[in-house]
N, C-alpha and C positions, 0 to 999 in steps of 0.2 A: 781858569775859573777861580782858583783859590785867591787870586789877587783882586777879585771884584769885591765891592763894598759889602760889609755886613752891617745891617741896621737893627735897631730894637724897637718893637711895637708892643706896648703893654707888657713889657718884660720878656717878650719872645724875640730871639735873635733869628734873622732871616737874611739870606744872601740875595742881592740884586743880580739878575742875569739877563741874558739875551732871550731867554724863554718867555719873557713877559713883554707886553706892549709898553710903549713909552708912557701911556696914560697910567698903567698899573705901576710901572717903575717910579713915575713921578709921585703917585699916591703913596707908595711905600716910603719913598725918600722923605716925604712931608709928614709921614706918620699917620696918614688918614685911611690907608687901606684896611678895611674890615675892623677899624677901631671901634665903631659903634656896636658892631656885632659882638666883639670881644667884651665890651663893657656890659652889654645886655646878658651875655652868658655868665660873666662874673657875678652879676647881681642875682642870678637864679641858681648858680652852681653850689652844691653842698658836698661836704666830704663823703657822704654816703652814696652819692650818685654813681651810676654807671652810664657813661656817655657813648652814644652811637652817632657818629658823624657820617652823613651821606653827602659826598662831594668834598673830599679833603683838600683839593686845590694844591696849594704849596705847603700844606702841613702846618699852617699857622694856628688854626683853631685847635686841632688835636694836641699840638705842643702846649698851647696855653692851658688846656684842661689837664693834661698829664702833669704839668708843673705844679698844679694845685691839688689834685686828688690822687696822683700816682698813675703811672703808665698802665698798670694792670687793670685799671677801671675805664680805659679809653679805647674805643674801637673805631677805626676810620676806614671808609670805603671810597675809592676813587676810580672812575671809569676809564680815564685816559692813561694808558700804560706808559706814555712818554713822560708823565709827571712823577713816576716812582722815584727816580734818582733825586729830584728836587725835594720831594717830601722827606725822603730818608736823610738828606743832608740837613734839612731843617731840624729833624729829630736829633741828629748828631750834634748840631750846634747848641742845642738846648739840653743835652744830656738826658733825653727821654726816649722811651721805646714803646709807644702805643702799638696795639695790634693793627697792622695795615693789610687790607685786602684790595688788590687791584682788579676790581670788577664793578659793573654798574649795579645799582640796587633799583629794582623796578617792581611794578605791581605783580608781575608773573615772571617766573624764571624763563630764560631763553636768550638767544642772541639779540644784541641791540646795536643799531647803527648810530655811531657817534660822529658828529660833524666837527672835525678839528680845524680850527682857525689857524692862521699862521702864528698867532700868539696863543700858546697852549692853554693859558688860564681861562680863555673864553670858549673852550670847546663845549658843544651842546648836543642834545638829542634833536634839537630843532635846527634846521638849516637857516641860518640868519643872514649869511652873506654869499654872494656868487663867488665861487672859487674855494669854498670850504671843502676840505677833503674828507670823504666818508671812510670810516674805519669800523669794522665789526668787532664788538667786544662781548664777553660773556656777561649775562645779567642774572642776578640772584633775586628771588622774591623777597620783598620787604618782610612779609610774615615769617619766612624761614629765618632771616637774619635776626629779627626781633626774638624769635624763639630761642635761637642759639646764644645771643648776647644778653638778653633780658635787661635792656636799658631802662633807666628811669628818665633820662634826658635825651631827647632826640634833637640833633642839630642838622638842618638840611639846607644846603646851598647847591642845588642840582641843575642850575642853568636851564630851567624850563621843564625838566623831567618831573617836577613836583605836580604838574597838571594831572597826571594819571597815576601818580605814586600811591595814592590812598584808596584806590579802588579795591574793595573787599579787604581793606586793611584790618588787622587785629593787633591792638597795641596794649595788651593787658598790664604790662609793667610800667608803661610810659605815663608820667604825670606832668611832664613839662616838654614843650616843643619850642625851639627857636628856629623859625623858618624864614628864609629869604624868598619872597615872591618876586618873580621876574615878569612884571606886568607887560613890559615891552615885547617879551618873547611869547608868552602864553595868552596875552590879550585880556580884556576885562571879563569875558565869559570864563576863561580858564581860571582867573583869579577867584571869581565867585564860586566856581566848581570846587576849588580846593577848600575855600572857607566852608562851603556847605558840607563837604565830606568830613572835615575836622569837627564841625558842629555836630554831625550825626554820631561821631565817635565819642562825643562828650568832652 
């Protein structure tokens, strides 16, 4: 593993490995993976922010934020337990230590079925492909997590879980949200539902 290539995206070092699809590996190698999301976060991130990331993936976004505002102000949650070693390696490569919790963040606490694709990065609460392997993981309520962390910036890349995430949500400390909507996963109705829920939250 240590011999695999380490690349840099927007100042964040990340190792390419077999845990990612060829498409993701190619995007990483070409510097395009999550680059626009990182630039958008960079445009809104301020030193006074507290960041809550839902869907840490490979640890790229939380590392990016921690390098700019400090590890103690960044909290990352990832549902897929098999990604923990990848995330922690990304943190190590970048000399950061955001708080990492390996559990799903959902509208309500409880067990969540996660469908793991053969390429871990694309695991989702929505079964998108025949052959995806179901795995049960612990879920914590978004309202509980927000109450504990008190974030000002919410970053969400939850591979379809965003459809129901904001049901009964209370976000008193949040004034900025960077959200990736997975239209192909949740459909146009799901996308409109999320927009309406966020609109109702102001």
